[in-house]
PAVO-636320 format. One line per field, with one value per residue (C-alpha): residue number from 1; x, y, z. Coordinates in pm, whole numbers. Layout:
BEGIN
seq = [NUM/...] .
x = [X/...] .
y = [Y/...] .
z = [Z/...] .
This chain:
BEGIN
seq = [1/2/3/4/5/6/7/8/9/10/11/12/13/14/15/16/17/18/19/20/21/22/23/24/25/26/27/28/29/30/31/32/33/34/35/36/37/38/39/40/41/42/43/44/45/46/47/48/49/50/51/52/53/54/55/56/57/58/59/60/61/62/63/64/65/66/67/68/69/70/71/72/73/74/75/76/77/78/79/80/81/82/83/84/85/86/87/88/89/90/91/92/93/94/95/96/97/98/99/100/101/102/103/104/105/106/107/108/109/110/111/112/113/114/115/116/117/118/119/120/121/122/123/124/125/126/127/128/129/130/131/132/133/134/135/136/137/138/139/140/141/142/143/144/145/146/147/148/149/150/151/152/153/154/155/156/157/158/159/160] .
x = [-1271/-891/-740/-536/-319/-31/227/551/851/1119/1389/1168/1271/1614/1633/1506/1790/2142/2406/2572/2238/2118/2311/2147/1815/1862/2012/1728/1486/1688/1669/1307/1242/1479/1254/942/959/595/608/346/512/369/613/492/736/529/600/960/878/855/618/626/381/164/-104/-215/-325/-67/-144/-282/-87/237/515/809/921/1231/1213/1481/1604/1860/2159/2029/1770/1502/1372/1046/818/453/399/732/612/516/855/1131/1440/1707/1974/1811/1786/1441/1386/1052/775/451/153/281/543/920/1220/1594/1834/2076/2369/2585/2594/2763/2475/2260/2426/2349/2192/1961/1828/1752/1588/1335/1271/1183/991/780/683/586/362/164/126/-27/-237/-358/-433/-634/-836/-933/-1026/-1230/-1407/-1488/-1619/-1840/-1996/-2359/-2499/-2850/-3030/-3298/-3603/-3654/-3824/-3649/-3802/-3616/-3547/-3756/-3640/-3784/-3566/-3654/-3717/-3659/-4006/-4009] .
y = [-166/-213/-387/-668/-597/-383/-262/-139/14/-136/-81/-324/-605/-485/-550/-913/-996/-1065/-764/-914/-967/-634/-455/-728/-639/-257/-341/-556/-293/-24/-263/-325/92/128/-119/23/394/400/62/13/-140/-325/-461/-766/-816/-1126/-1262/-1155/-994/-669/-718/-457/-439/-203/-164/-299/-642/-908/-1187/-1012/-664/-749/-872/-921/-964/-970/-1220/-1238/-1591/-1737/-1759/-1567/-1325/-1467/-1227/-1403/-1322/-1392/-1476/-1611/-1939/-1761/-1535/-1649/-1747/-1844/-1831/-2094/-1848/-1915/-2186/-2347/-2566/-2389/-2299/-1942/-1834/-1855/-1708/-1634/-1723/-1427/-1514/-1187/-839/-986/-1165/-877/-705/-984/-856/-1175/-1069/-707/-867/-1096/-779/-590/-871/-911/-539/-553/-821/-709/-352/-548/-750/-454/-288/-569/-618/-245/-273/-598/-414/-138/-415/-545/-208/-195/164/235/517/712/889/1240/1181/882/621/348/360/131/-55/221/506/848/1153/1487/1545/1294] .
z = [2882/2859/2543/2635/2347/2414/2132/2223/2074/1857/2171/2384/2119/2125/2522/2485/2259/2351/2324/2016/1820/1886/1603/1357/1482/1415/1062/960/1056/864/561/597/633/328/134/214/357/472/665/943/1234/1562/1814/2032/2316/2442/2116/2073/1719/1549/1258/952/663/441/726/1067/976/1076/821/507/518/701/500/720/1099/1293/1541/1844/1908/2161/1909/1602/1482/1241/931/867/562/622/258/195/41/-282/-291/-551/-356/-599/-357/-126/199/297/555/677/557/678/423/403/633/556/754/714/1032/1053/1266/1182/1074/752/671/661/383/105/-190/-196/135/10/-304/-90/117/-206/-322/-18/3/-364/-289/-2/-196/-494/-258/-76/-399/-524/-210/-232/-599/-494/-207/-447/-710/-458/-336/-441/-559/-480/-624/-416/-517/-380/-35/44/-164/-309/-697/-886/-1182/-1397/-1493/-1343/-1555/-1459/-1398/-1097] .
């Protein structure tokens, strides 16, 4: 059975943007990749976004997305509501998502924008480490006796 989900290349997102907005998309992607060298990228042309994170899961492992709009580019943060934003760059009122509207290439040079990206990457890396640790803590370990019998509550001796 063929999957309904198709992933594309970043160039597919660029093709959707007006010519004047394409350099902004490229620069934002460069900033994200500079903040997280091993970023996992998924491009969804039908949603007009390129999404990046620490793994493939959009809402738990991704930290940012580049979204093509008619007159600007949104740099979105999946967990932006918890990010410190002393410069007030983030917009949005959702439970988790926030975004920054980027209208010019000059706006991509803002130190505050780079700091938001750094914090978003750090947050998802910590969350991934915490989830892995919690999953490990929940793993039950069962001891089995030779011959495939479950271990009773009585300790086994070397003679068994």
